[in-house]
Residue, then its C-alpha position, 0 to 999 in steps of 0.5 A: m657463931r661461924t658455923i651458924i652464920k655459914y648454915i643461915l648464909k648457904d640456906l638463904l643463898r638458895n632461897k628464891v626470894i633473895l634470888i628474886y630480889t638479886l634478879i629484879l635489882a639487877i634488871l632495874a639497874v641495867s635498864v637505868l642506866q642503859l636508858d639514860a646516856n647520862p651517867a649522873k642522871g642514872l646514879m640519882s635514879l638508882l639512888n631513889l630506887t634504893l631509898l625507897f625499896v631497899p628499906i621496906i623489902t629488907i626490913l619485911f623479908a628480915t622480920i618474916y625470916f626472924f619470926n620464921a626462924s624462931e624455932f630453929i633459934e630456940l633449938l640453938l639455945s637449948q645448946p650450950v651456946r650464948r644467947s647473944k651468940v645465937l642472935l648475932a650469928v642468925f643477924g649476921g647470916l641474914a644481914l650478909s646474904l641480903s647485902l651480897a643480894y644487894a652488892v650483886g644486883i646493884g654493885l656489879p652493874l655499876f661496875f661495869l657500866v658506871s665505875g667510879t667513886e660515885s658508884l662505890l658510894l652508892a653501893v655502900t650506901g645501900i649496903l648499910l641500909t641494908l644492915i640498918f634496916t635488918s637491924l631494926a627488924l631484930l629489934i622488932f622481933v625481940l620486942t614483939k611475941d605476935k608475928t602479925k603485929g611485927i609485920g605491921i610494925a615493920i610496915v610502919t617503920a619503913l613507911f615513916f623513914t621513906l615517906l612520913f618523916d620528911g613530910l614532918l621535916i618540911g612541917f617543921i621547917y615551915s612552922f619555925g622558918e623565922y627562926p634559926i633552925d639550919e643547925a637543928v634541922v641538921g641534927l634531925i636529919a640524923l634521925n632518919p637513916v634515909d635521908l642520910g644515905r641520901v645526904f651522903l651520895l649527894l655530897h660526893m656528886d656534881a648535882a648542887a641543884l638536886m641536893g635540896y634543902s638538907g644537903a645544902l645545909f650539910k655543905k654549909f655547916l659541914g662541908s663535904g669532907w666532915g659532912s660525909v663523915y658525920a653522915i657515914g658516922c650516923l649510918v653506922f650508929w644506926v645499925l650498932l643502936p638497934l643490934l646492940a638493944s636487941v641483943r640486950v632485950f634478948r638476954r632477958k626475954d623470956l623465951 
């Protein structure tokens, strides 16, 4: 399993797409942090860029990679290796490479230009989102045989979590605003890892005016401490649930 992860990691670290992705993240991070003299505003801008671009790029690249590596995966399965180990090794190599790309592209500029707890939490949020959407891409791969259909599902999934979900949540709030729905909204936010990442970071920033309705609810019902624990726990759950589901489906899948 370690050998497979090392091979995939070495291969991906030489991949031009990964290198360009890292470079673009670094350019954006340095530009945003240097243009704005206020570190808090710079962090907010980087958070918005992370929440918008990381899910889409991660799930698209990961989905395409998994489908392109299907023959390689079948070759590995011809060896006396368990299916679950092969799938987890391929996931691990890809997730690690994408996480390193984010850590270098965003993490290093943050460390040198705006070091602090908020910067560390932003890097952690970005890496968790990378793991989540790589895990979702893996689930799409094992559930779909057609590459084109899989890429389409990946695009729809990314757009749903980054754009559509908030619109549906706002519609729910306006429709049932006369009822005590605050606790229900806190539960609904757990269904969107992008919103969880936003709330998790805002709970630790002096940005009360920017927290919005969802962030205010988290602080009201859970407080900064328990709200952060709840958010990070849900994000980890979002990594594990699609991953475990993928392994279970892949064990029974007819290749």
